[in-house]
OpenMM code with the backbone's topology and positions (N, CA, C; nanometers):
from openmm import Vec3, app, unit

residues = "UNK UNK UNK UNK UNK UNK UNK UNK UNK UNK UNK UNK UNK UNK UNK UNK UNK UNK UNK UNK UNK UNK UNK UNK UNK UNK UNK UNK UNK UNK UNK UNK UNK UNK UNK UNK UNK UNK UNK UNK UNK UNK UNK UNK UNK UNK UNK UNK UNK UNK UNK UNK UNK UNK UNK UNK UNK UNK UNK UNK UNK UNK UNK UNK UNK UNK UNK UNK UNK UNK UNK UNK UNK UNK UNK UNK UNK UNK UNK UNK UNK UNK UNK UNK UNK UNK UNK UNK UNK UNK UNK UNK UNK UNK UNK UNK UNK UNK UNK UNK UNK UNK UNK UNK UNK UNK UNK UNK UNK UNK UNK".split()
positions = [
    Vec3(3.0448, 1.2585, 2.2283),
    Vec3(2.9216, 1.2394, 2.2551),
    Vec3(2.8217, 1.3063, 2.1555),
    Vec3(2.8628, 1.4821, 2.1532),
    Vec3(2.8038, 1.5129, 2.0645),
    Vec3(2.7016, 1.4238, 1.9417),
    Vec3(2.8440, 1.3674, 1.8580),
    Vec3(2.7326, 1.2722, 1.7407),
    Vec3(2.6513, 1.1729, 1.7845),
    Vec3(2.6491, 1.1313, 1.8964),
    Vec3(2.5549, 1.0017, 1.9781),
    Vec3(2.4061, 1.0997, 1.9799),
    Vec3(2.4607, 1.2088, 2.0203),
    Vec3(2.3370, 1.2600, 2.0796),
    Vec3(2.2367, 1.2920, 1.9303),
    Vec3(2.3236, 1.3386, 1.8158),
    Vec3(2.2728, 1.3978, 1.6994),
    Vec3(2.2026, 1.2655, 1.6233),
    Vec3(2.2816, 1.1807, 1.6486),
    Vec3(2.2584, 1.0535, 1.5478),
    Vec3(2.0987, 0.9997, 1.6220),
    Vec3(2.0754, 0.9531, 1.7499),
    Vec3(1.9992, 0.9439, 1.8314),
    Vec3(1.8830, 1.0631, 1.7631),
    Vec3(1.8799, 1.1617, 1.7648),
    Vec3(1.8247, 1.2514, 1.7494),
    Vec3(1.7185, 1.2172, 1.5976),
    Vec3(1.8279, 1.1953, 1.4510),
    Vec3(1.8362, 1.1826, 1.3759),
    Vec3(1.6995, 1.0233, 1.3618),
    Vec3(1.7448, 0.8929, 1.4340),
    Vec3(1.6565, 0.8512, 1.4703),
    Vec3(1.5465, 0.8385, 1.4751),
    Vec3(1.4954, 0.9082, 1.5619),
    Vec3(1.3871, 0.9113, 1.6392),
    Vec3(1.3177, 1.0243, 1.5716),
    Vec3(1.3647, 1.1267, 1.4470),
    Vec3(1.2933, 1.2006, 1.3819),
    Vec3(1.2704, 1.1156, 1.2349),
    Vec3(1.3656, 1.0546, 1.1843),
    Vec3(1.3238, 0.9373, 1.1063),
    Vec3(1.1957, 0.8348, 1.1371),
    Vec3(1.2029, 0.7925, 1.2758),
    Vec3(1.0943, 0.6974, 1.2939),
    Vec3(0.9422, 0.7522, 1.3114),
    Vec3(0.9220, 0.8482, 1.3793),
    Vec3(0.8500, 0.9558, 1.4028),
    Vec3(0.7732, 1.0252, 1.2044),
    Vec3(0.8481, 0.9924, 1.0955),
    Vec3(0.8186, 1.0728, 0.9980),
    Vec3(0.7481, 0.9424, 0.9168),
    Vec3(0.8251, 0.8328, 0.9660),
    Vec3(0.7834, 0.6944, 0.8868),
    Vec3(0.5681, 0.6713, 0.8300),
    Vec3(0.5527, 0.6568, 0.9814),
    Vec3(0.3906, 0.6994, 0.9758),
    Vec3(0.3323, 0.7810, 0.8864),
    Vec3(0.3800, 0.9161, 0.9127),
    Vec3(0.3071, 1.0326, 0.8233),
    Vec3(0.3124, 0.9550, 0.7293),
    Vec3(0.4408, 0.9712, 0.6467),
    Vec3(0.4739, 0.9525, 0.5449),
    Vec3(0.4255, 0.8377, 0.4821),
    Vec3(0.3386, 0.7205, 0.4939),
    Vec3(0.2681, 0.6458, 0.4339),
    Vec3(0.0917, 0.7462, 0.4568),
    Vec3(0.1141, 0.7751, 0.5488),
    Vec3(-0.0498, 0.8738, 0.5302),
    Vec3(-0.0990, 1.0112, 0.4671),
    Vec3(0.0788, 1.0405, 0.4175),
    Vec3(0.0812, 1.1299, 0.3269),
    Vec3(0.1217, 1.1233, 0.1329),
    Vec3(0.1461, 1.0052, 0.1594),
    Vec3(0.1853, 0.9476, 0.0494),
    Vec3(0.0695, 0.9825, -0.1073),
    Vec3(0.0969, 0.9670, -0.1857),
    Vec3(-0.0123, 1.0546, -0.2876),
    Vec3(-0.0767, 0.9222, -0.3372),
    Vec3(0.0042, 0.8146, -0.3649),
    Vec3(-0.0662, 0.6308, -0.3400),
    Vec3(-0.2080, 0.6116, -0.2771),
    Vec3(-0.1969, 0.6637, -0.1251),
    Vec3(-0.2759, 0.6399, -0.0526),
    Vec3(-0.4388, 0.7060, -0.1273),
    Vec3(-0.4579, 0.8557, -0.1672),
    Vec3(-0.5348, 0.9333, -0.2369),
    Vec3(-0.5641, 0.8686, -0.3427),
    Vec3(-0.4652, 0.7995, -0.4531),
    Vec3(-0.4804, 0.7729, -0.5667),
    Vec3(-0.5774, 0.5819, -0.5963),
    Vec3(-0.5987, 0.5263, -0.4341),
    Vec3(-0.5951, 0.4118, -0.4134),
    Vec3(-0.7387, 0.4253, -0.4014),
    Vec3(-0.7731, 0.5215, -0.3255),
    Vec3(-0.9408, 0.5870, -0.3210),
    Vec3(-1.0171, 0.6446, -0.4939),
    Vec3(-0.9231, 0.6912, -0.5443),
    Vec3(-0.9269, 0.7640, -0.6809),
    Vec3(-0.9859, 0.6724, -0.7791),
    Vec3(-0.8860, 0.5598, -0.7761),
    Vec3(-0.9267, 0.4525, -0.9002),
    Vec3(-0.9733, 0.3367, -0.7899),
    Vec3(-1.0554, 0.3726, -0.7054),
    Vec3(-1.1613, 0.2741, -0.6708),
    Vec3(-1.1094, 0.1350, -0.5865),
    Vec3(-0.9840, 0.1166, -0.5090),
    Vec3(-0.9580, -0.0148, -0.5244),
    Vec3(-1.0067, -0.0388, -0.3947),
    Vec3(-1.0532, 0.0442, -0.3241),
    Vec3(-1.1448, 0.0427, -0.2041),
    Vec3(-1.3023, 0.0035, -0.2784),
    Vec3(-1.3106, -0.0373, -0.3238),
    Vec3(-1.4462, -0.0973, -0.3494),
    Vec3(-1.4434, -0.2522, -0.2813),
    Vec3(-1.3002, -0.3113, -0.3139),
    Vec3(-1.3268, -0.4375, -0.2991),
    Vec3(-1.1811, -0.4735, -0.1878),
    Vec3(-1.0956, -0.3738, -0.1466),
    Vec3(-1.0231, -0.4056, -0.0618),
    Vec3(-1.0588, -0.2746, 0.0102),
    Vec3(-1.0101, -0.2738, 0.1512),
    Vec3(-0.9917, -0.1984, 0.2782),
    Vec3(-0.8314, -0.2127, 0.3526),
    Vec3(-0.8490, -0.0937, 0.3807),
    Vec3(-0.6642, -0.0606, 0.4322),
    Vec3(-0.6866, -0.0166, 0.5739),
    Vec3(-0.6986, -0.0936, 0.7075),
    Vec3(-0.7991, -0.0614, 0.8275),
    Vec3(-0.6880, -0.0230, 0.9014),
    Vec3(-0.5232, 0.0321, 0.8724),
    Vec3(-0.4371, 0.0450, 0.9160),
    Vec3(-0.4390, 0.1945, 0.8797),
    Vec3(-0.5279, 0.2716, 0.7837),
    Vec3(-0.5295, 0.3695, 0.7395),
    Vec3(-0.6647, 0.4569, 0.7589),
    Vec3(-0.7647, 0.3253, 0.8064),
    Vec3(-0.8759, 0.3793, 0.8412),
    Vec3(-0.9714, 0.3969, 0.7057),
    Vec3(-0.9537, 0.3634, 0.5736),
    Vec3(-0.9822, 0.2862, 0.4890),
    Vec3(-1.1362, 0.1553, 0.5148),
    Vec3(-1.1950, 0.1876, 0.4557),
    Vec3(-1.2546, 0.0747, 0.4750),
    Vec3(-1.3005, 0.0209, 0.2989),
    Vec3(-1.3416, -0.1168, 0.2953),
    Vec3(-1.3583, -0.1512, 0.1676),
    Vec3(-1.5282, -0.1093, 0.1605),
    Vec3(-1.6151, -0.0685, 0.0479),
    Vec3(-1.6792, -0.0619, -0.0054),
    Vec3(-1.8195, -0.2170, -0.0061),
    Vec3(-1.7394, -0.2896, -0.0375),
    Vec3(-1.8261, -0.3814, -0.0630),
    Vec3(-1.8856, -0.5275, 0.1189),
    Vec3(-1.8175, -0.4606, 0.1913),
    Vec3(-1.8497, -0.4974, 0.3356),
    Vec3(-1.7797, -0.6531, 0.3223),
    Vec3(-1.8607, -0.7942, 0.3357),
    Vec3(-1.7978, -0.8597, 0.4002),
    Vec3(-1.7465, -0.9463, 0.2131),
    Vec3(-1.7901, -0.8979, 0.1175),
    Vec3(-1.7875, -0.9780, 0.0183),
    Vec3(-1.6296, -0.9005, -0.0413),
    Vec3(-1.5389, -0.8734, 0.0249),
    Vec3(-1.4342, -0.7828, 0.0132),
    Vec3(-1.2985, -0.8537, -0.0321),
    Vec3(-1.2045, -0.8746, -0.0564),
    Vec3(-1.0565, -0.8744, -0.1005),
    Vec3(-1.0451, -0.8654, 0.0166),
    Vec3(-0.8611, -0.8940, 0.0148),
    Vec3(-0.7811, -0.9082, 0.1444),
    Vec3(-0.7688, -0.7514, 0.1635),
    Vec3(-0.7832, -0.7185, 0.3344),
    Vec3(-0.7288, -0.6512, 0.3821),
    Vec3(-0.5585, -0.5758, 0.3486),
    Vec3(-0.5313, -0.4543, 0.3026),
    Vec3(-0.3852, -0.4457, 0.2584),
    Vec3(-0.3016, -0.3837, 0.3623),
    Vec3(-0.3853, -0.3953, 0.4641),
    Vec3(-0.2688, -0.2995, 0.5964),
    Vec3(-0.1230, -0.3613, 0.6245),
    Vec3(-0.1238, -0.4801, 0.5619),
    Vec3(0.0211, -0.5590, 0.5887),
    Vec3(0.0662, -0.5894, 0.4370),
    Vec3(0.0307, -0.4845, 0.3555),
    Vec3(0.0723, -0.4859, 0.2184),
    Vec3(0.2202, -0.5300, 0.1959),
    Vec3(0.2878, -0.4864, 0.2905),
    Vec3(0.4662, -0.4983, 0.2822),
    Vec3(0.5082, -0.6391, 0.3349),
    Vec3(0.4525, -0.7280, 0.3476),
    Vec3(0.4780, -0.8192, 0.3677),
    Vec3(0.4169, -0.9534, 0.2955),
    Vec3(0.2784, -0.9226, 0.2417),
    Vec3(0.1653, -0.9709, 0.1195),
    Vec3(0.2093, -0.9814, 0.0166),
    Vec3(0.2899, -0.8628, -0.0503),
    Vec3(0.3414, -0.8227, -0.2026),
    Vec3(0.4874, -0.8735, -0.2417),
    Vec3(0.4969, -1.0138, -0.3119),
    Vec3(0.6714, -1.0540, -0.3220),
    Vec3(0.7210, -0.9373, -0.3480),
    Vec3(0.6690, -0.8270, -0.4795),
    Vec3(0.7413, -0.6489, -0.5722),
    Vec3(0.7417, -0.6168, -0.5685),
    Vec3(0.7029, -0.4985, -0.6258),
    Vec3(0.6373, -0.4192, -0.6871),
    Vec3(0.6080, -0.4419, -0.8321),
    Vec3(0.7164, -0.5078, -0.9428),
    Vec3(0.6596, -0.5823, -1.0224),
    Vec3(0.6084, -0.6779, -1.0349),
    Vec3(0.5365, -0.7501, -0.9441),
    Vec3(0.4777, -0.8813, -0.9002),
    Vec3(0.3560, -0.8585, -0.9398),
    Vec3(0.3142, -0.7262, -0.8262),
    Vec3(0.2134, -0.6518, -0.8163),
    Vec3(0.1455, -0.5894, -0.9248),
    Vec3(0.2345, -0.5000, -1.0102),
    Vec3(0.2222, -0.4627, -1.1312),
    Vec3(0.1695, -0.5493, -1.2057),
    Vec3(0.1984, -0.6417, -1.2196),
    Vec3(0.1423, -0.7753, -1.2935),
    Vec3(0.0162, -0.8167, -1.2868),
    Vec3(0.0540, -0.8025, -1.1276),
    Vec3(-0.0958, -0.9093, -1.1389),
    Vec3(-0.2041, -0.7852, -1.1105),
    Vec3(-0.1878, -0.6845, -1.0366),
    Vec3(-0.3324, -0.5888, -1.0773),
    Vec3(-0.3682, -0.6034, -1.2352),
    Vec3(-0.2665, -0.6057, -1.3341),
    Vec3(-0.3165, -0.5776, -1.4633),
    Vec3(-0.3135, -0.6680, -1.5181),
    Vec3(-0.3866, -0.8086, -1.4456),
    Vec3(-0.4282, -0.9324, -1.4566),
    Vec3(-0.2809, -0.9929, -1.5637),
    Vec3(-0.1733, -0.9640, -1.5540),
    Vec3(-0.0706, -1.0856, -1.6057),
    Vec3(-0.0209, -1.1345, -1.5525),
    Vec3(-0.0428, -1.1639, -1.4358),
    Vec3(-0.0138, -1.2771, -1.2959),
    Vec3(-0.1258, -1.3421, -1.2523),
    Vec3(-0.0711, -1.4482, -1.1729),
    Vec3(-0.1825, -1.4780, -1.0747),
    Vec3(-0.1340, -1.5631, -0.9635),
    Vec3(-0.2486, -1.5330, -0.8558),
    Vec3(-0.2035, -1.5617, -0.7410),
    Vec3(-0.2911, -1.6955, -0.7142),
    Vec3(-0.2446, -1.8225, -0.6407),
    Vec3(-0.2813, -1.9356, -0.6300),
    Vec3(-0.3530, -1.9710, -0.7534),
    Vec3(-0.3098, -1.9227, -0.8469),
    Vec3(-0.4142, -1.9938, -0.9720),
    Vec3(-0.5064, -1.8952, -1.0423),
    Vec3(-0.5086, -1.7547, -0.9386),
    Vec3(-0.6155, -1.6764, -0.9709),
    Vec3(-0.5693, -1.5284, -1.0227),
    Vec3(-0.6112, -1.4554, -1.1006),
    Vec3(-0.6014, -1.3514, -1.1496),
    Vec3(-0.6549, -1.2378, -1.0496),
    Vec3(-0.6597, -1.1383, -1.0346),
    Vec3(-0.7100, -0.9824, -0.9900),
    Vec3(-0.8329, -1.0273, -1.0028),
    Vec3(-0.9353, -0.9532, -0.9565),
    Vec3(-1.0898, -0.9780, -0.9647),
    Vec3(-1.1639, -0.9144, -1.0632),
    Vec3(-1.0926, -0.7846, -1.0779),
    Vec3(-1.1456, -0.6546, -1.1467),
    Vec3(-1.0456, -0.5824, -1.2294),
    Vec3(-1.0911, -0.5310, -1.3221),
    Vec3(-0.9655, -0.4648, -1.4426),
    Vec3(-0.9280, -0.3380, -1.3664),
    Vec3(-0.7879, -0.3303, -1.3683),
    Vec3(-0.7655, -0.1716, -1.3591),
    Vec3(-0.7971, -0.0770, -1.4136),
    Vec3(-0.8336, 0.0284, -1.4077),
    Vec3(-0.8947, 0.1191, -1.4599),
    Vec3(-0.8151, 0.2501, -1.4732),
    Vec3(-0.6831, 0.2942, -1.3928),
    Vec3(-0.6151, 0.4104, -1.3967),
    Vec3(-0.5525, 0.3867, -1.4633),
    Vec3(-0.3981, 0.5227, -1.4925),
    Vec3(-0.3101, 0.4765, -1.5276),
    Vec3(-0.1996, 0.4212, -1.4694),
    Vec3(-0.0731, 0.3372, -1.5624),
    Vec3(0.0675, 0.3084, -1.5061),
    Vec3(0.0886, 0.3438, -1.4506),
    Vec3(0.1234, 0.5144, -1.4225),
    Vec3(0.1532, 0.5839, -1.3046),
    Vec3(0.1328, 0.6034, -1.1810),
    Vec3(-0.0543, 0.6311, -1.1977),
    Vec3(-0.1111, 0.5741, -1.0720),
    Vec3(-0.0925, 0.4318, -1.0236),
    Vec3(-0.0766, 0.3468, -1.1027),
    Vec3(-0.0766, 0.2012, -1.0301),
    Vec3(0.0552, 0.2019, -0.9485),
    Vec3(0.1459, 0.2727, -0.9966),
    Vec3(0.2815, 0.2465, -0.9491),
    Vec3(0.3065, 0.3265, -0.7995),
    Vec3(0.2724, 0.4841, -0.8040),
    Vec3(0.2450, 0.4961, -0.7246),
    Vec3(0.1759, 0.4301, -0.6058),
    Vec3(0.0454, 0.4001, -0.6339),
    Vec3(-0.0443, 0.3112, -0.5427),
    Vec3(0.0336, 0.1572, -0.4576),
    Vec3(0.1334, 0.1038, -0.6053),
    Vec3(0.1813, -0.0315, -0.5084),
    Vec3(0.3167, 0.0371, -0.4435),
    Vec3(0.3669, 0.1696, -0.4730),
    Vec3(0.4542, 0.2464, -0.3737),
    Vec3(0.4041, 0.2548, -0.2510),
    Vec3(0.2601, 0.2795, -0.2542),
    Vec3(0.2564, 0.3193, -0.1047),
    Vec3(0.2003, 0.2078, -0.0470),
    Vec3(0.1740, 0.0800, -0.0583),
    Vec3(0.1315, -0.0510, -0.0366),
    Vec3(0.2309, -0.0493, 0.0502),
    Vec3(0.3262, -0.0652, -0.0127),
    Vec3(0.4794, -0.1517, -0.0053),
    Vec3(0.5407, -0.0513, 0.1188),
    Vec3(0.4905, 0.0131, 0.1385),
    Vec3(0.5539, 0.0990, 0.3074),
    Vec3(0.4308, 0.1240, 0.4211),
    Vec3(0.3489, 0.0226, 0.3526),
    Vec3(0.2525, -0.0182, 0.4513),
    Vec3(0.2796, -0.1819, 0.5443),
    Vec3(0.2894, -0.1574, 0.6468),
    Vec3(0.3320, -0.3301, 0.7488),
    Vec3(0.2792, -0.3211, 0.8832),
    Vec3(0.2159, -0.3442, 0.9330),
    Vec3(0.1413, -0.3607, 1.0843),
    Vec3(0.2343, -0.4314, 1.2177),
    Vec3(0.2499, -0.4316, 1.2645),
    Vec3(0.3470, -0.4676, 1.3775),
    Vec3(0.2944, -0.5731, 1.4192),
] * unit.nanometer
topology = app.Topology()
chain = topology.addChain("A")
for resn in residues:
    res = topology.addResidue(resn, chain)
    for name in ("N", "CA", "C"):
        topology.addAtom(name, app.Element.getBySymbol(name[0]), res)
């Protein structure tokens, strides 16, 4: 019985920790630092796009929109296209920052 209670407690702890991990992830701060929020919003994280109505897709559900981290990296670096279109703006951050941003985005999934 003890193991069952401990295991249940562990699952609850993990479930409660996941949203705060996404909020505290360094990729979230980098998203704003390299100005991804000029075009993209992440409404689930309280991030609004600066461009208003002429914005790119909301990234709140990025984990289901992005096929893989490698694809996302190539798309942002304009080496890959989606529906025949490349990423609108050239990425101006470091490759390491981009990897952290993508890592954070891949934690985002709305219910």
